C-alpha positions as CSV (number, residue, x, y, z in Angstrom):
1,M,-31.3,-28.8,-1.0
2,P,-29.1,-31.4,-2.8
3,T,-25.6,-32.0,-1.7
4,E,-22.9,-31.5,-4.3
5,T,-19.5,-33.2,-4.3
6,F,-16.4,-31.3,-5.6
7,E,-12.7,-32.1,-6.1
8,F,-10.1,-30.0,-4.4
9,Q,-7.8,-27.9,-6.6
10,V,-4.5,-29.6,-7.2
11,E,-2.6,-27.3,-4.8
12,A,-5.3,-27.7,-2.2
13,R,-4.9,-31.5,-2.3
14,Q,-1.1,-31.2,-2.0
15,L,-1.5,-28.8,0.9
16,L,-3.9,-31.1,2.7
17,Q,-1.6,-34.1,2.3
18,L,1.4,-32.2,3.7
19,M,-0.6,-31.1,6.7
20,I,-2.3,-34.4,7.4
21,H,1.0,-36.3,7.3
22,S,2.6,-34.6,10.2
23,V,4.5,-31.8,8.7
24,Y,4.0,-29.8,11.9
25,S,5.0,-31.2,15.3
26,N,3.3,-28.3,17.2
27,K,-0.3,-29.0,16.2
28,D,-1.6,-26.4,18.7
29,V,-1.3,-23.7,16.1
30,F,-4.6,-24.9,14.4
31,L,-6.6,-23.2,17.2
32,R,-4.6,-20.0,16.9
33,E,-5.5,-19.9,13.2
34,L,-9.2,-20.7,13.6
35,V,-9.6,-18.1,16.3
36,S,-7.7,-15.6,14.2
37,N,-10.0,-16.2,11.3
38,A,-13.0,-15.8,13.6
39,S,-11.6,-12.6,14.9
40,D,-11.2,-11.3,11.3
41,A,-14.8,-12.2,10.6
42,L,-16.0,-10.2,13.6
43,D,-13.8,-7.2,12.6
44,K,-15.3,-7.3,9.1
45,L,-18.9,-7.4,10.3
46,R,-18.4,-4.5,12.7
47,L,-16.9,-2.5,9.9
48,A,-19.6,-3.5,7.4
49,K,-22.3,-2.4,9.9
50,L,-20.6,0.9,10.5
51,R,-20.5,1.6,6.8
52,D,-24.1,0.4,6.2
53,D,-26.4,0.6,9.1
54,T,-29.2,-1.0,7.1
55,L,-27.3,-4.3,7.0
56,D,-29.5,-6.9,8.6
57,A,-27.0,-8.2,11.1
58,D,-26.8,-8.4,14.9
59,V,-23.7,-6.8,16.3
60,S,-24.8,-6.4,19.9
61,D,-22.7,-9.3,21.2
62,L,-19.9,-10.2,18.9
63,H,-17.8,-13.0,20.2
64,I,-16.0,-16.3,19.5
65,E,-17.1,-19.6,21.1
66,L,-15.3,-22.8,21.7
67,E,-17.5,-25.8,22.4
68,I,-16.3,-29.4,23.1
69,D,-18.1,-32.7,23.1
70,Q,-15.9,-35.2,24.8
71,D,-18.2,-38.1,24.0
72,A,-18.3,-37.3,20.3
73,R,-14.7,-36.1,20.3
74,T,-15.6,-32.8,18.6
75,L,-14.4,-29.3,19.0
76,T,-16.4,-26.4,17.4
77,V,-15.0,-22.9,16.9
78,R,-17.9,-20.6,16.3
79,D,-18.2,-16.8,15.6
80,N,-21.2,-14.6,14.8
81,G,-19.2,-12.5,12.3
82,I,-19.6,-11.6,8.7
83,G,-20.0,-15.3,7.5
84,M,-19.7,-16.5,3.9
85,S,-22.1,-17.1,1.0
86,Y,-22.4,-20.4,-0.9
87,D,-20.2,-19.0,-3.7
88,E,-17.6,-17.6,-1.3
89,V,-17.3,-21.0,0.5
90,G,-16.6,-22.7,-2.8
91,K,-14.1,-20.1,-3.9
92,L,-12.2,-19.5,-0.6
93,I,-12.3,-22.9,1.0
94,G,-12.3,-25.3,-2.0
95,T,-9.8,-23.8,-4.3
96,I,-7.2,-21.8,-2.3
97,A,-7.5,-18.7,-4.5
98,N,-4.4,-17.3,-2.8
99,S,-1.9,-16.3,-5.5
100,G,0.9,-17.3,-3.1
101,T,-0.1,-21.0,-2.9
102,A,2.7,-22.3,-5.0
103,E,5.3,-20.3,-3.1
104,F,3.7,-21.5,0.2
105,L,4.0,-25.2,-0.9
106,R,7.6,-24.7,-1.9
107,E,8.6,-23.0,1.4
108,L,6.6,-25.6,3.3
109,R,8.6,-28.4,1.8
110,E,11.9,-26.6,2.3
111,A,11.3,-25.5,5.9
112,Q,14.2,-26.9,7.9
113,D,12.8,-26.4,11.4
114,T,9.5,-27.0,13.1
115,A,8.9,-23.3,14.1
116,G,9.6,-22.2,10.5
117,A,7.1,-24.7,9.2
118,E,4.3,-24.0,11.6
119,G,4.6,-20.2,11.0
120,L,4.0,-20.6,7.3
121,I,0.3,-21.6,7.8
122,G,-0.9,-18.1,8.7
123,Q,1.6,-16.3,6.6
124,F,0.0,-17.5,3.4
125,G,-3.6,-17.2,4.5
126,V,-4.5,-20.9,4.5
127,G,-5.0,-21.3,8.3
128,F,-8.4,-23.0,7.9
129,Y,-6.6,-26.1,6.5
130,S,-4.6,-26.5,9.6
131,G,-7.7,-28.1,11.2
132,F,-6.9,-31.3,9.3
133,M,-3.7,-31.7,11.4
134,V,-5.9,-32.7,14.3
135,A,-9.2,-33.8,12.7
136,D,-10.3,-36.7,10.5
137,E,-13.2,-34.7,9.3
138,V,-14.1,-31.0,9.2
139,T,-17.5,-29.5,8.9
140,L,-18.1,-25.8,8.2
141,L,-21.5,-24.2,8.7
142,T,-21.9,-20.5,7.7
143,R,-24.3,-17.8,6.8
144,R,-23.3,-14.4,5.4
145,A,-24.7,-11.4,7.3
146,G,-27.7,-10.0,5.5
147,E,-28.5,-13.3,3.7
148,R,-31.3,-15.8,4.6
149,Q,-29.7,-19.1,3.6
150,G,-26.6,-20.8,4.9
151,T,-24.0,-23.3,3.6
152,R,-22.6,-26.5,4.9
153,W,-19.1,-27.6,3.7
154,T,-17.7,-31.0,4.7
155,S,-14.5,-32.9,3.9
156,R,-12.3,-35.6,5.2
157,G,-9.3,-34.1,3.5
158,E,-9.0,-36.9,1.0
159,G,-9.4,-35.1,-2.3
160,T,-13.1,-34.1,-2.3
161,Y,-15.5,-31.9,-0.3
162,T,-19.3,-31.5,-0.3
163,L,-21.4,-28.4,-0.4
164,E,-25.0,-27.9,0.3
165,K,-27.4,-25.0,1.0
166,V,-29.2,-25.2,4.3
167,D,-31.8,-23.3,6.2
168,D,-32.0,-22.1,9.8
169,V,-28.3,-21.3,10.1
170,P,-27.2,-18.6,12.6
171,Q,-25.2,-15.6,11.3
172,G,-21.5,-16.2,11.2
173,T,-19.4,-19.3,10.9
174,S,-18.8,-22.5,12.9
175,V,-16.0,-25.0,12.2
176,T,-16.5,-28.4,13.8
177,L,-13.5,-30.7,14.0
178,H,-14.1,-34.4,14.4
179,L,-10.9,-35.0,16.3
180,K,-8.3,-37.7,15.8
181,P,-7.5,-39.9,18.9
182,A,-4.9,-38.2,21.1
183,D,-1.3,-39.4,20.4
184,P,1.1,-37.7,22.8
185,D,4.1,-39.4,21.1
186,N,3.3,-37.4,17.9
187,Q,2.5,-34.2,19.7
188,L,-1.3,-34.7,19.1
189,H,-2.9,-33.6,22.3
190,D,-6.4,-34.1,23.6
191,Y,-8.2,-31.0,22.3
192,T,-11.4,-31.8,24.2
193,S,-9.4,-31.0,27.3
194,V,-10.5,-27.8,28.9
195,W,-7.0,-26.9,30.4
196,K,-5.4,-27.5,27.0
197,L,-7.8,-25.1,25.2
198,K,-7.2,-22.5,27.9
199,E,-3.5,-22.9,27.6
200,I,-3.6,-22.4,23.8
201,V,-5.9,-19.4,23.9
202,K,-3.8,-17.7,26.6
203,R,-0.6,-18.3,24.7
204,Y,-1.8,-17.3,21.2
205,S,-5.0,-15.3,21.5
206,D,-5.1,-13.5,24.8
207,F,-5.0,-10.1,23.0
208,I,-7.8,-10.8,20.6
209,T,-10.2,-7.8,20.6
210,W,-13.2,-10.1,21.0
211,P,-14.1,-12.4,23.9
212,V,-13.2,-16.1,23.3
213,R,-15.7,-18.0,25.4
214,L,-15.8,-21.6,26.4
215,V,-19.5,-22.7,26.3
216,G,-21.5,-25.9,27.0
217,K,-20.8,-28.5,29.7
218,A,-17.1,-27.7,29.8
219,A,-17.6,-24.2,31.0
220,E,-17.6,-23.2,34.6
221,G,-20.7,-22.5,36.6
222,D,-23.1,-25.1,35.3
223,G,-22.6,-24.2,31.7
224,E,-22.2,-20.5,32.0
225,P,-19.9,-19.1,29.3
226,E,-16.3,-18.6,30.5
227,T,-14.2,-15.9,28.8
228,L,-10.7,-17.3,28.2
229,N,-8.8,-14.2,27.0
230,S,-8.1,-10.8,28.6
231,M,-8.9,-8.7,25.4
232,K,-6.5,-6.0,26.6
233,A,-5.2,-3.6,24.0
234,L,-1.5,-3.9,24.5
235,W,-0.9,-0.6,22.7
236,A,-3.0,1.2,25.4
237,R,-0.9,-0.2,28.3
238,S,2.4,1.2,29.6
239,R,5.5,-0.8,28.6
240,D,6.3,-2.0,32.1
241,E,2.8,-3.6,32.3
242,V,3.4,-5.8,29.2
243,S,5.9,-8.6,28.8
244,D,8.0,-9.1,25.7
245,E,6.2,-12.4,25.1
246,E,2.9,-10.6,25.0
247,Y,4.2,-8.1,22.5
248,H,5.7,-10.9,20.4
249,E,2.4,-12.8,20.3
250,L,0.6,-9.7,19.1
251,Y,3.2,-9.2,16.4
252,K,2.8,-12.8,15.3
253,H,-1.0,-12.4,15.2
254,I,-0.8,-9.3,13.1
255,S,2.0,-10.3,10.7
256,H,1.5,-14.1,10.5
257,D,5.2,-14.4,11.1
258,W,6.5,-17.2,13.3
259,R,9.7,-15.4,14.4
260,D,9.9,-12.8,17.2
261,P,10.2,-9.2,16.0
262,L,13.6,-7.5,16.0
263,E,12.3,-4.3,17.7
264,T,9.1,-3.1,19.4
265,I,8.2,0.6,19.1
266,Q,5.6,2.3,21.2
267,L,4.3,5.8,20.7
268,Q,1.6,7.8,22.5
269,A,0.7,11.1,21.1
270,E,-1.3,13.5,23.2
271,G,-2.7,17.0,22.6
272,T,-5.1,18.3,20.1
273,F,-5.1,15.0,18.2
274,E,-4.5,11.8,20.3
275,Y,-3.5,8.4,19.1
276,Q,-1.5,5.4,20.2
277,A,0.8,3.2,18.1
278,L,2.5,-0.1,18.7
279,L,4.9,-0.9,15.8
280,F,7.2,-3.8,15.1
281,L,10.4,-4.2,13.0
282,P,10.5,-7.8,11.7
283,S,13.6,-9.8,12.1
284,H,13.6,-11.0,8.5
285,A,12.3,-9.7,5.1
286,P,9.1,-11.3,3.8
287,H,9.6,-13.3,0.6
288,D,7.4,-11.0,-1.4
289,L,8.7,-7.6,-0.1
290,F,9.6,-6.4,-3.5
291,T,6.6,-7.7,-5.4
292,Q,3.8,-5.4,-6.7
293,N,1.1,-7.2,-4.6
294,F,2.9,-7.0,-1.3
295,Q,0.4,-6.1,1.4
296,R,1.9,-3.1,3.2
297,G,0.7,-0.9,6.0
298,V,-0.4,-1.3,9.7
299,Q,-3.8,-2.0,11.3
300,L,-5.9,1.1,11.9
301,Y,-8.3,1.3,14.9
302,V,-10.5,4.2,15.9
303,K,-11.3,4.2,19.6
304,R,-10.5,0.5,19.8
305,V,-12.7,-0.3,16.9
306,F,-11.0,-2.1,14.0
307,I,-11.2,-0.1,10.8
308,M,-8.8,-1.7,8.3
309,D,-5.8,-4.0,7.8
310,D,-2.9,-2.7,5.8
311,C,-3.5,1.0,6.1
312,E,-1.0,2.2,3.6
313,A,-1.5,5.9,4.4
314,L,0.1,5.6,7.8
315,L,3.6,4.9,6.6
316,P,5.6,5.6,3.4
317,P,6.2,2.8,1.0
318,Y,9.9,2.4,2.0
319,L,8.7,1.4,5.5
320,R,6.2,-1.2,4.1
321,F,7.8,-3.9,6.1
322,V,6.8,-2.3,9.5
323,K,3.8,-4.1,11.2
324,G,1.7,-3.0,14.0
325,V,-1.4,-1.1,15.3
326,V,-2.4,2.5,15.3
327,D,-5.4,3.5,17.4
328,A,-6.7,7.1,16.8
329,Q,-9.2,8.9,18.9
330,D,-10.7,11.6,16.5
331,L,-11.0,9.9,13.1
332,S,-14.4,9.1,11.7
333,L,-15.4,5.5,12.1
334,N,-16.8,5.5,8.5
335,V,-13.5,6.2,7.0
336,S,-12.4,4.9,3.6
337,R,-8.9,4.5,2.0
338,E,-9.6,7.4,-0.3
339,I,-10.5,9.7,2.5
340,L,-7.4,8.6,4.4
341,Q,-5.2,9.7,1.6
342,Q,-6.3,13.3,2.2
343,D,-7.0,13.5,5.9
344,R,-4.6,16.0,7.5
345,H,-4.6,14.0,10.7
346,I,-3.4,10.9,8.8
347,R,-0.6,12.9,7.1
348,M,0.4,14.3,10.5
349,M,0.5,10.7,12.0
350,Q,2.5,9.5,9.0
351,R,5.2,12.1,9.6
352,R,5.4,11.3,13.3
353,L,5.4,7.6,12.9
354,T,8.0,7.8,10.2
355,K,10.3,9.8,12.4
356,K,9.7,7.5,15.3
357,V,10.7,4.4,13.3
358,L,13.8,6.1,11.9
359,S,14.9,7.3,15.4
360,S,14.4,3.7,16.7
361,V,16.7,2.4,13.9
362,K,19.2,5.1,14.8
363,S,19.1,4.0,18.5
364,M,19.6,0.4,17.4
365,M,22.5,1.4,15.2
366,T,24.3,3.2,18.1
367,G,23.3,0.8,20.9
368,D,23.2,-2.7,19.4
369,A,25.4,-3.2,16.4
370,E,24.4,-6.8,15.9
371,R,20.7,-6.2,15.8
372,Y,21.3,-3.2,13.5
373,A,23.4,-5.4,11.2
374,T,20.4,-7.8,11.0
375,F,18.0,-5.0,10.3
376,W,20.2,-3.5,7.5
377,R,20.9,-6.8,5.9
378,E,17.1,-7.6,5.7
379,F,15.7,-4.1,5.0
380,G,18.5,-1.8,3.9
381,A,17.6,-2.1,0.2
382,V,14.0,-1.0,0.7
383,L,14.9,1.7,3.2
384,K,17.2,3.3,0.7
385,E,14.1,3.8,-1.6
386,G,13.3,6.7,0.8
387,L,16.5,8.5,-0.2
388,V,14.8,9.0,-3.6
389,T,11.1,9.4,-2.6
390,D,11.2,11.2,0.7
391,P,13.5,14.3,0.6
392,D,12.1,15.6,3.8
393,N,13.5,12.6,5.7
394,R,16.7,12.2,3.6
395,D,19.1,13.3,6.3
396,A,17.5,11.0,8.9
397,L,17.6,8.1,6.3
398,L,21.3,8.8,5.5
399,A,22.1,8.8,9.2
400,V,20.8,5.2,9.6
401,S,22.2,3.9,6.2
402,S,25.4,2.0,6.0
403,F,27.4,0.6,3.1
404,A,30.0,-2.0,2.3
405,T,33.4,-0.5,1.4
406,T,36.9,-1.6,0.4
407,H,37.9,-0.8,3.9
408,G,36.9,-4.2,5.2
409,E,35.2,-7.5,4.2
410,D,32.5,-7.6,6.8
411,E,32.3,-4.0,8.0
412,T,29.8,-1.4,6.8
413,V,30.2,2.3,7.3
414,T,28.0,5.4,7.3
415,L,28.8,8.3,5.0
416,K,29.8,10.3,8.1
417,Q,32.4,7.6,9.0
418,Y,33.6,7.6,5.4
419,V,34.1,11.4,5.3
420,E,35.9,11.3,8.7
421,R,38.6,9.0,7.3
422,M,39.0,10.4,3.8
423,K,42.6,11.0,2.7
424,D,44.2,14.4,2.8
425,G,43.3,16.3,-0.4
426,Q,40.4,13.9,-1.3
427,E,37.4,16.0,-2.3
428,D,34.8,13.3,-3.3
429,I,33.1,10.3,-1.9
430,Y,33.8,7.5,-4.3
431,Y,31.5,4.7,-5.1
432,V,30.9,1.9,-7.5
433,T,27.7,0.0,-8.4
434,G,27.3,-3.6,-9.5
435,E,25.4,-6.9,-9.1
436,S,27.6,-8.3,-6.3
437,R,30.6,-7.5,-4.2
438,Q,32.6,-10.1,-5.9
439,A,31.9,-8.6,-9.3
440,I,32.8,-5.0,-8.4
441,D,35.8,-6.1,-6.3
442,N,37.3,-7.5,-9.5
443,S,36.2,-4.5,-11.6
444,P,39.0,-2.7,-13.6
445,H,37.7,0.6,-12.3
446,M,38.9,-0.3,-8.8
447,E,42.6,-0.7,-9.7
448,A,44.0,2.8,-9.2
449,F,41.9,3.3,-6.0
450,R,43.1,0.0,-4.6
451,E,46.7,0.9,-5.4
452,R,46.5,4.2,-3.7
453,G,44.5,2.9,-0.7
454,I,41.5,5.2,-1.4
455,E,38.2,3.8,0.1
456,V,35.3,3.1,-2.3
457,L,31.7,2.4,-1.4
458,L,30.5,-0.9,-2.8
459,L,26.8,-0.6,-3.8
460,T,25.1,-3.7,-5.0
461,D,21.3,-3.0,-4.6
462,P,19.4,-1.9,-7.7
463,V,18.1,1.2,-5.9
464,D,21.8,2.3,-5.4
465,E,21.9,3.3,-9.1
466,V,19.1,5.9,-8.4
467,W,19.6,7.3,-4.9
468,V,23.3,8.4,-5.4
469,D,22.1,10.8,-8.1
470,A,19.1,12.0,-6.0
471,V,21.3,12.7,-3.0
472,G,24.3,14.1,-4.9
473,E,26.5,15.1,-2.0
474,F,27.0,14.6,1.7
475,E,28.4,17.3,4.0
476,G,29.7,19.2,0.9
477,K,31.4,16.1,-0.5
478,R,30.2,15.0,-4.0
479,L,29.1,11.4,-4.4
480,R,31.1,10.3,-7.4
481,S,31.1,7.1,-9.4
482,I,34.5,5.7,-10.2
483,A,33.0,4.3,-13.5
484,K,31.8,7.7,-14.8
485,G,33.7,10.7,-16.1
486,E,37.4,11.3,-16.1
487,I,39.3,10.5,-12.9
488,D,42.8,11.6,-12.1
489,L,44.2,10.5,-8.7
490,G,47.6,12.1,-9.3
491,A,48.8,15.0,-7.3
492,E,47.6,18.4,-8.6
493,G,50.3,20.7,-10.0
494,D,52.8,17.9,-10.6
495,E,54.5,19.3,-13.7
496,Q,56.4,16.1,-14.4
497,K,53.1,14.1,-14.5
498,D,51.5,16.7,-16.7
499,T,54.4,16.5,-19.1
500,E,54.2,12.7,-19.2
501,R,50.5,12.8,-19.9
502,E,50.9,15.2,-22.8
503,K,53.7,13.1,-24.3
504,R,51.6,9.9,-24.1
505,A,48.5,11.6,-25.5
506,E,50.6,12.7,-28.5
507,E,52.1,9.2,-28.8
508,Y,48.7,7.4,-28.9
509,E,46.8,10.1,-30.8
510,G,46.7,8.1,-34.0
511,L,45.7,4.8,-32.5
512,L,42.9,6.4,-30.4
513,G,41.4,8.2,-33.5
514,W,41.6,5.0,-35.6
515,M,39.9,2.8,-32.9
516,R,37.2,5.4,-32.5
517,E,36.4,5.0,-36.2
518,Q,36.6,1.2,-36.0
519,L,34.3,0.9,-33.0
520,D,32.0,3.8,-33.9
521,E,28.9,1.7,-33.7
522,D,29.5,0.9,-30.0
523,I,31.5,3.7,-28.4
524,K,31.7,7.5,-28.6
525,E,35.3,8.0,-27.6
526,V,38.6,6.2,-27.0
527,R,41.0,7.8,-24.5
528,L,43.9,6.9,-22.3
529,S,43.1,6.0,-18.7
530,S,44.4,7.1,-15.4
531,R,42.3,4.6,-13.4
532,L,43.8,1.4,-14.7
533,T,46.9,-0.3,-13.4
534,V,46.5,-4.0,-14.4
535,S,43.7,-4.3,-17.0
536,P,44.3,-3.3,-20.6
537,A,40.9,-1.5,-21.0
538,C,37.7,-0.5,-19.4
539,L,34.4,1.1,-20.3
540,V,33.2,4.3,-18.5
541,A,30.2,6.6,-18.9
542,D,30.2,10.3,-19.2
543,A,29.4,12.1,-15.9
544,Q,25.8,12.8,-16.9
545,D,25.1,9.5,-18.8
546,L,22.8,6.7,-17.7
547,T,24.7,3.6,-16.6
548,P,23.8,0.3,-18.4
549,A,22.1,-0.9,-15.2
550,L,19.8,2.1,-15.2
551,E,19.0,1.7,-18.8
552,S,18.0,-1.9,-18.2
553,M,16.0,-0.9,-15.1
554,Y,14.0,1.7,-17.1
555,R,13.3,-0.7,-20.0
556,A,12.1,-3.3,-17.5
557,M,9.6,-0.7,-16.3
558,G,8.4,-0.2,-19.8
559,Q,10.2,3.1,-20.5
560,E,11.9,3.6,-23.8
561,V,15.4,5.1,-23.3
562,P,18.0,5.5,-26.1
563,H,21.1,3.4,-25.9
564,T,24.0,5.4,-24.5
565,K,27.4,4.9,-26.2
566,R,30.2,4.7,-23.7
567,I,33.9,5.6,-23.6
568,L,36.6,3.1,-24.0
569,E,39.7,3.8,-21.9
570,L,43.0,2.2,-22.6
571,N,45.9,1.5,-20.1
572,P,49.0,2.9,-21.8
573,D,51.2,0.8,-19.4
574,H,49.7,-2.5,-20.5
575,E,51.8,-4.6,-22.9
576,L,48.8,-5.4,-25.0
577,V,48.0,-1.7,-25.5
578,K,51.7,-0.9,-26.1
579,G,51.9,-3.6,-28.7
580,L,48.7,-2.5,-30.4
581,N,50.1,1.0,-30.7
582,R,53.4,-0.2,-32.2
583,A,51.6,-2.4,-34.7
584,F,49.3,0.4,-35.7
585,R,52.3,2.7,-36.4
586,E,54.2,0.0,-38.3
587,R,51.6,-1.8,-40.4
588,E,49.7,-0.6,-43.4
589,D,47.4,-3.6,-43.5
590,R,45.3,-3.2,-40.3
591,T,42.7,-6.0,-40.8
592,E,44.0,-8.0,-37.9
593,L,44.4,-4.9,-35.8
594,A,40.7,-4.2,-36.3
595,E,39.9,-7.6,-34.9
596,T,42.2,-6.9,-32.0
597,A,40.5,-3.6,-31.3
598,E,37.1,-5.4,-31.4
599,L,38.4,-8.0,-28.9
600,L,39.8,-5.4,-26.6
601,H,36.4,-3.6,-26.5
602,T,34.6,-6.9,-25.9
603,L,37.0,-7.9,-23.1
604,A,36.2,-4.5,-21.4
605,V,32.5,-5.4,-21.7
606,V,33.0,-8.8,-20.1
607,A,35.2,-7.4,-17.4
608,E,32.4,-5.3,-16.0
609,G,29.9,-8.2,-16.1
610,G,28.4,-7.4,-19.5
611,R,27.5,-9.7,-22.4
612,P,29.3,-9.6,-25.8
613,K,27.1,-8.1,-28.5
614,D,27.9,-11.2,-30.7
615,P,29.0,-14.0,-28.4
616,A,29.6,-16.4,-31.3
617,R,31.9,-14.0,-33.1
618,F,33.7,-13.2,-29.8
619,V,34.4,-16.9,-29.3
620,K,35.5,-17.4,-32.9
621,L,38.0,-14.5,-32.7
622,T,39.3,-15.6,-29.3
623,A,39.8,-19.2,-30.4
624,S,41.6,-18.0,-33.6
625,R,44.0,-15.9,-31.6
626,L,44.7,-18.7,-29.1
627,E,45.4,-21.1,-31.9
628,R,48.2,-18.9,-33.2
629,T,49.9,-19.0,-29.8
630,L,50.3,-22.8,-29.8
């Protein structure tokens, strides 16, 4: 068959250049990635054969082989797994179809430390290309299970690659690396060294389900294959038999993360339905955690046989960051994602695993404040989604949730802690939502609460707008937004205060009615405020109205929601408001007062982080008023 030459996709060329020119100092990771790819290919073949026993494929001795030729300076990583077709090789190897390639390249360039850089290889699914860190030329020979013809792919990583169809190719894939000369000064080891290969396999791939064999002249016993890995299922061993390092390497293999996990969770369920689970809480949030295409779920095995990656049915969406393995004893091997959705055993496992994860977070919260703080910083926003979607576990979720408050700069508190230190006579749990702590710290709505020393929860995640309504109350205390409804923090039954309020309401009645007419297009009411002490005005919503942030959120999701007019509250103690009231009562021509009312409303919009409806007009009116003061 003729050999065809192709050019790499632009991103592939950039990636190859970054790898070839010593981005990574620990070049050993290339073997980890190639062995991991081979293991995945064996998993896929075993599963394909279970689902279709007519598939013409040999699964009697699935394994991975390492073969070295010290004279030719080559290392071959071979598997007898699923293999690839001619078209698949061109698509998967030549073009980097991965949608995250651009993000990978950006993070690769920005990685500040070696460990961070090397870990990105597997994370973005481009592990094959790591071979060019140690090789001048890479040859891939593959045949897809069930097909008769194979494919050879060859490249020196210089912008082009060749493809040809070939006969007499064994099932599976072999990757032959034509190794560069060893260069210890640049961390480029001699990868034809038997002890070096053993060291790498032991470190990174000891737990691989399939045997990794050293074959050929380098193997012990006159060429007899030598198995380099233990193949022990860590989840089936007791905790005191496994080191933290072994757990961490399993986590890195599963998650393609280079950092150690924050927490390891082991569960063994016995009885009528038996299963084992080994779960990990990462130490940092993946860059795509909140994207629609985020691959969530844990690996599912049945009786040590791999069934699927990313089994979404085993954990709820708000625990999508959890990685790990679940090995069940009584599920069908020929199980599909659709069947999993309705299997009662799966639903039972999900409930148990969810409770186990939340109880582990609770233990971390009470036993290791620093690690809990890391967990909540990285995953608090996604965990709070469960307060909306999982009412059955709402109490457990609230128990492990903590929030920033006005009580301290760096401290977070639970709702229970908040309630325990509420002031005498305080009936509600007060909160405020916003884009950032700085924005809501400076919000006019905070003024009266700050003056009276009343603690307020500061909620800055988008999900906070939703869960507070879903939860509603905690231990009989209502969750109440300080930016919605009327708030009176004065002492109840204070006759003098009541008299003063009535007098002021009468004094400002005319101005409030007139401003309501002037601003009718934007607001539904103007009233005096009891929450302002410094600012002249603020905007609030009625108790049952949607906030502007929720309106924007629904529209972003494609839902049509009507615009909600809000209430303008005025501070009767502010000199601007006093002056406006005097001018209203004294002047017949109120043209300029109408502009002042418009400016006052726009200032309230800006104060809460909003955007003027007509920025150009706002600037013009403001400039005109400033000019008159000079």
